[in-house]
Backbone as JSON, one array per atom type, in Angstrom:
{
  "sequence": "MLRRLKAAAWRLEYQYRNSFVLLRARTRVGVCLQSADRDVAYLPISGDAAAAERAGSAEACVMTTGRFSVAARALAEEQTVLALHCLQMDLLPPRDRSMVVPRSVRGNGLRCAA",
  "N": [[-14.96, 17.51, 19.8], [-12.98, 19.36, 19.2], [-12.22, 20.28, 21.72], [-10.96, 18.02, 22.76], [-8.78, 17.85, 21.02], [-7.41, 20.21, 21.69], [-6.79, 19.58, 24.32], [-4.93, 17.63, 23.84], [-2.69, 19.03, 23.26], [-2.7, 20.32, 20.78], [-2.63, 23.2, 18.8], [-4.8, 25.65, 17.54], [-4.36, 27.02, 14.48], [-5.54, 28.11, 12.2], [-8.84, 28.54, 10.91], [-11.52, 27.63, 8.82], [-14.78, 27.37, 8.27], [-15.52, 24.05, 8.61], [-12.94, 23.2, 8.42], [-9.62, 22.96, 9.59], [-6.39, 24.16, 10.54], [-3.98, 22.72, 12.33], [-1.44, 22.94, 14.84], [1.4, 21.52, 16.29], [4.34, 20.91, 18.03], [6.0, 21.94, 15.95], [4.81, 20.76, 13.77], [2.51, 20.89, 11.24], [-0.82, 20.26, 10.59], [-3.5, 19.64, 8.44], [-6.89, 19.5, 9.11], [-10.09, 18.19, 8.63], [-13.2, 18.32, 10.01], [-15.94, 16.22, 10.21], [-19.23, 15.86, 10.94], [-21.39, 13.18, 10.99], [-24.26, 11.29, 10.28], [-24.44, 9.22, 8.66], [-22.51, 7.37, 6.21], [-19.42, 8.95, 5.32], [-18.85, 10.75, 2.43], [-16.65, 10.92, -0.48], [-15.98, 13.54, -1.12], [-15.2, 15.49, 0.99], [-12.63, 14.54, 1.51], [-10.93, 14.86, -0.76], [-11.06, 17.63, -0.94], [-9.94, 18.4, 1.52], [-7.35, 17.42, 1.29], [-6.33, 19.08, -0.73], [-6.56, 21.59, 0.53], [-4.84, 21.27, 2.73], [-2.42, 21.02, 1.43], [-2.19, 23.57, 0.27], [-1.92, 25.08, 2.61], [0.53, 24.34, 3.48], [0.81, 22.1, 5.08], [2.02, 19.28, 6.97], [0.63, 16.95, 6.85], [-2.6, 15.67, 5.89], [-5.87, 15.28, 7.24], [-8.98, 13.69, 7.78], [-11.56, 13.75, 10.02], [-14.25, 12.1, 11.6], [-17.51, 11.68, 13.08], [-18.99, 9.7, 12.23], [-18.99, 7.04, 9.83], [-16.66, 5.97, 7.27], [-17.19, 5.69, 3.8], [-16.58, 2.97, 1.5], [-15.49, 3.89, -0.88], [-14.57, 6.37, -0.03], [-12.58, 5.65, 1.82], [-10.76, 4.39, 0.08], [-10.04, 6.55, -1.57], [-8.87, 8.23, 0.33], [-6.64, 6.73, 1.04], [-5.31, 6.7, -1.4], [-4.71, 9.42, -1.76], [-3.11, 9.91, 0.38], [-4.3, 10.75, 2.83], [-5.18, 10.93, 6.18], [-7.78, 9.04, 7.47], [-9.84, 9.2, 10.01], [-11.73, 8.14, 12.88], [-13.42, 10.09, 15.37], [-12.65, 9.15, 17.84], [-10.1, 8.29, 17.54], [-8.07, 10.16, 17.88], [-5.54, 10.05, 18.95], [-3.94, 9.04, 16.99], [-3.09, 11.04, 15.35], [-0.46, 12.85, 13.67], [2.49, 14.23, 15.34], [3.09, 11.61, 15.99], [4.58, 8.5, 15.39], [3.26, 6.55, 12.97], [3.93, 3.95, 12.35], [4.44, 2.72, 14.69], [2.06, 2.38, 15.94], [-0.35, 0.33, 17.39], [-2.93, -1.54, 16.01], [-6.38, -1.0, 16.9], [-7.96, -3.29, 17.09], [-6.22, -5.22, 17.91], [-5.13, -4.37, 20.27], [-6.62, -4.74, 22.79], [-7.01, -7.56, 23.25], [-6.66, -9.33, 25.3], [-4.98, -11.52, 25.44], [-2.0, -13.03, 26.6], [1.51, -13.25, 26.24], [3.62, -16.04, 26.74], [6.56, -16.14, 28.68]],
  "CA": [[-13.72, 17.05, 19.2], [-11.96, 20.4, 19.31], [-11.72, 20.3, 23.1], [-10.01, 16.91, 22.91], [-7.56, 18.21, 20.3], [-6.69, 21.19, 22.5], [-6.25, 18.86, 25.47], [-3.78, 16.85, 23.37], [-1.64, 20.02, 22.97], [-2.79, 20.86, 19.44], [-3.01, 24.6, 18.79], [-5.55, 26.02, 16.34], [-3.67, 28.09, 13.76], [-6.44, 28.7, 11.21], [-10.11, 27.83, 10.77], [-12.5, 28.06, 7.83], [-15.92, 26.46, 8.41], [-15.18, 22.83, 9.37], [-11.55, 22.85, 8.14], [-8.72, 23.55, 10.56], [-4.97, 23.89, 10.47], [-3.52, 22.53, 13.7], [0.0, 23.0, 14.98], [1.98, 20.96, 17.51], [5.74, 20.5, 17.88], [6.42, 22.35, 14.6], [4.13, 19.96, 12.76], [1.25, 21.5, 10.84], [-1.72, 19.25, 10.03], [-4.81, 20.1, 8.01], [-7.92, 18.58, 9.6], [-11.47, 18.49, 8.28], [-14.09, 17.61, 10.92], [-17.22, 15.91, 9.58], [-20.24, 15.17, 11.74], [-22.16, 12.41, 10.02], [-25.15, 10.22, 10.74], [-24.24, 8.12, 7.71], [-21.14, 7.28, 5.7], [-18.83, 10.15, 4.76], [-18.52, 10.59, 1.02], [-15.26, 11.2, -0.8], [-15.76, 14.95, -1.39], [-14.36, 16.17, 1.98], [-11.26, 14.03, 1.5], [-10.16, 15.54, -1.8], [-10.99, 19.04, -0.56], [-9.01, 18.56, 2.64], [-5.99, 17.2, 0.78], [-5.92, 20.3, -1.43], [-6.41, 22.67, 1.52], [-3.63, 21.01, 3.52], [-1.27, 21.32, 0.57], [-2.09, 25.03, 0.18], [-1.5, 25.62, 3.9], [1.88, 23.86, 3.79], [0.72, 21.14, 6.17], [2.78, 18.04, 6.84], [-0.29, 15.85, 6.58], [-4.02, 16.0, 5.88], [-6.65, 14.31, 8.01], [-10.42, 13.88, 7.88], [-12.08, 13.08, 11.21], [-15.7, 12.06, 11.57], [-18.23, 10.98, 14.13], [-19.66, 8.6, 11.54], [-18.13, 6.05, 9.18], [-16.21, 6.3, 5.93], [-17.61, 4.74, 2.78], [-15.46, 2.23, 0.9], [-14.87, 4.79, -1.86], [-13.85, 7.41, 0.71], [-11.35, 5.04, 2.36], [-9.84, 4.18, -1.04], [-9.54, 7.86, -1.98], [-7.98, 8.7, 1.4], [-5.38, 5.99, 0.91], [-4.67, 7.14, -2.64], [-4.22, 10.79, -1.59], [-2.38, 9.9, 1.66], [-5.05, 11.51, 3.82], [-5.61, 10.09, 7.31], [-9.22, 8.97, 7.66], [-9.95, 8.76, 11.4], [-12.92, 8.4, 13.69], [-13.05, 11.07, 16.39], [-12.06, 8.47, 18.99], [-8.74, 7.91, 17.18], [-7.24, 11.37, 17.83], [-4.17, 9.73, 19.33], [-3.2, 8.64, 15.79], [-2.64, 12.21, 14.61], [0.98, 13.05, 13.74], [3.74, 13.67, 14.86], [3.31, 10.24, 16.46], [5.0, 7.61, 14.31], [2.17, 5.6, 12.75], [4.42, 2.58, 12.26], [4.49, 2.19, 16.05], [0.71, 2.3, 16.47], [-0.95, -1.0, 17.37], [-4.34, -1.42, 15.65], [-7.31, -1.14, 18.02], [-8.48, -4.66, 17.18], [-5.2, -6.08, 18.52], [-4.75, -3.82, 21.57], [-7.24, -5.27, 24.0], [-7.54, -8.9, 23.04], [-6.58, -10.06, 26.55], [-4.04, -12.64, 25.38], [-0.66, -12.71, 27.08], [2.56, -14.13, 25.73], [4.4, -16.73, 27.76], [7.96, -15.74, 28.6]],
  "C": [[-12.62, 18.09, 19.36], [-11.39, 20.49, 20.72], [-10.7, 19.19, 23.32], [-8.71, 17.19, 22.18], [-6.74, 19.22, 21.09], [-6.09, 20.54, 23.73], [-5.02, 18.03, 25.1], [-2.65, 17.75, 22.88], [-1.61, 20.48, 21.52], [-3.26, 22.3, 19.53], [-3.7, 24.92, 17.47], [-4.86, 27.21, 15.69], [-4.61, 28.83, 12.82], [-7.71, 27.87, 11.15], [-10.94, 28.47, 9.66], [-13.59, 27.0, 7.79], [-15.52, 25.23, 9.22], [-13.77, 22.33, 9.05], [-10.64, 23.64, 9.06], [-7.28, 23.25, 10.18], [-4.48, 23.87, 11.91], [-2.0, 22.5, 13.73], [0.41, 22.41, 16.32], [3.39, 20.5, 17.19], [6.26, 20.74, 16.46], [5.84, 21.5, 13.49], [2.77, 20.57, 12.49], [0.42, 20.43, 10.14], [-3.04, 19.9, 9.65], [-5.85, 19.07, 8.39], [-9.29, 19.09, 9.15], [-12.36, 17.66, 9.19], [-15.45, 17.44, 10.26], [-18.13, 15.21, 10.58], [-21.16, 14.46, 10.76], [-23.01, 11.36, 10.7], [-25.01, 9.0, 9.84], [-22.82, 8.17, 7.19], [-20.68, 8.62, 5.11], [-18.46, 9.87, 3.31], [-17.08, 11.02, 0.77], [-14.96, 12.68, -0.99], [-14.93, 15.66, -0.32], [-12.9, 15.73, 1.95], [-10.42, 14.74, 0.45], [-10.03, 17.03, -1.5], [-9.99, 19.29, 0.54], [-7.57, 18.35, 2.19], [-5.48, 18.45, 0.07], [-5.69, 21.45, -0.46], [-5.15, 22.49, 2.35], [-2.38, 21.33, 2.71], [-1.08, 22.83, 0.43], [-1.56, 25.65, 1.46], [-0.09, 25.19, 4.27], [1.89, 22.86, 4.93], [1.54, 19.9, 5.89], [1.88, 16.89, 6.43], [-1.72, 16.38, 6.59], [-4.78, 14.9, 6.59], [-8.13, 14.68, 7.94], [-10.89, 13.08, 9.07], [-13.6, 13.16, 11.16], [-16.25, 11.39, 12.81], [-18.95, 9.78, 13.55], [-18.68, 7.58, 11.01], [-17.71, 6.56, 7.81], [-16.72, 5.24, 4.96], [-16.37, 4.05, 2.22], [-14.73, 3.12, -0.1], [-14.06, 5.88, -1.16], [-12.55, 6.87, 1.29], [-10.31, 4.85, 1.25], [-9.23, 5.5, -1.5], [-8.57, 8.42, -0.94], [-6.63, 8.01, 1.31], [-4.6, 6.45, -0.31], [-4.04, 8.52, -2.48], [-3.43, 10.97, -0.3], [-2.99, 10.86, 2.68], [-5.43, 10.54, 4.94], [-7.12, 10.16, 7.43], [-9.46, 8.36, 9.04], [-11.34, 9.0, 11.96], [-12.49, 9.34, 14.81], [-12.44, 10.43, 17.63], [-10.6, 8.07, 18.74], [-7.8, 9.11, 17.11], [-5.79, 11.11, 18.2], [-3.32, 9.3, 18.13], [-2.74, 9.81, 14.94], [-1.13, 12.35, 14.72], [1.3, 14.07, 14.84], [4.04, 12.28, 15.39], [3.61, 9.35, 15.26], [3.93, 6.53, 14.13], [2.65, 4.17, 12.61], [4.46, 1.92, 13.63], [3.11, 1.99, 16.66], [0.18, 0.88, 16.32], [-2.42, -0.83, 17.01], [-5.25, -1.71, 16.84], [-7.83, -2.57, 18.17], [-7.51, -5.59, 17.88], [-4.92, -5.65, 19.95], [-5.33, -4.56, 22.75], [-7.76, -6.67, 23.85], [-7.4, -9.78, 24.27], [-5.64, -11.25, 26.54], [-2.67, -12.19, 25.86], [0.32, -13.72, 26.52], [3.29, -14.78, 26.89], [5.87, -16.37, 27.59], [8.87, -16.94, 28.55]]
}
């Protein structure tokens, strides 16, 4: 995951265990990477939100190779933490999330008639 972040022009500013502060285009983002064989609990989300706030990050994000539990998704939404799968790195800021098309809609193969 870190190689893909570096390839996307993210620079590693700080690291402590599995928490990172990334910097790109004057935007600082706190990221917590979680490798998981099962659902990610809510504990990394609240910890990452606090760490990102201490680091002065613009946004907090938890990325995982697994899935997020329902409680973890609800907590992430409540604390405005991005909860992403490692394949969704393109959704990291500073890209405007209002312009992002959900993955379920992207490749449906339907074309609009002009």
